[in-house]
C-alpha positions as MATLAB code, in Angstrom:
seq = 'MTPFPWTDAMRFGLGVLRLPPEQFWRMTPRELAAAWGALMGDRAWPLERRDLDGLMERFPDGR';
ca = [
       9.620  128.312   97.149;
       6.502  126.943   98.840;
       4.104  125.070   96.541;
       0.625  126.461   96.058;
      -1.778  124.985   98.687;
      -4.181  123.389   96.219;
      -5.948  121.226   98.803;
      -6.758  124.235  100.989;
      -7.759  126.278   97.949;
     -10.136  123.575   96.738;
     -11.649  123.172  100.204;
     -12.265  126.898  100.401;
     -13.489  127.388   96.829;
     -15.626  124.290   96.574;
     -16.600  123.805  100.223;
     -16.893  127.291  101.683;
     -17.722  129.373   98.631;
     -19.645  126.444   97.120;
     -18.411  127.223   93.638;
     -19.211  124.699   90.925;
     -15.954  122.970   89.868;
     -15.911  124.622   86.448;
     -16.095  128.094   88.039;
     -13.461  127.217   90.621;
     -10.977  125.992   88.002;
     -11.471  129.138   85.909;
     -10.442  131.349   88.843;
      -6.902  132.553   89.201;
      -5.158  132.190   92.574;
      -5.383  135.981   92.865;
      -9.171  135.881   92.379;
      -9.476  133.153   94.996;
      -7.364  135.232   97.387;
      -9.641  138.219   96.762;
     -12.692  136.089   97.620;
     -10.927  134.963  100.793;
     -10.125  138.578  101.671;
     -13.711  139.674  101.122;
     -15.006  136.948  103.425;
     -12.290  136.717  106.070;
     -10.165  139.843  105.701;
      -6.802  140.056  103.982;
      -3.996  137.843  105.238;
      -0.272  137.980  104.681;
       0.282  134.269  105.399;
      -1.169  130.965  104.189;
      -4.327  129.491  105.639;
      -3.572  127.290  108.653;
      -5.426  124.077  109.454;
      -7.147  125.550  112.518;
      -8.440  128.429  110.395;
      -9.733  125.991  107.794;
     -11.423  123.980  110.559;
     -13.056  127.179  111.799;
     -14.332  127.960  108.313;
     -15.695  124.446  107.961;
     -17.554  124.846  111.263;
     -18.999  128.221  110.252;
     -19.947  127.079  106.764;
     -20.785  123.352  106.910;
     -21.419  121.407  103.722;
     -24.925  120.524  104.895;
     -24.639  116.769  104.640;
];
């Protein structure tokens, strides 16, 4: 069994969706997947690094 990709999930939830940490940690993985699907379309496979890089380019943190 593949472990849950927590690093990618946190990058998406906190970085892309800009959720406050307390809201992020209250979400279930299924809710996070639904948010991903609403933004990027449903996927049947895990997020790949190049896709995460693309998201980070489209939605920068605004340093």
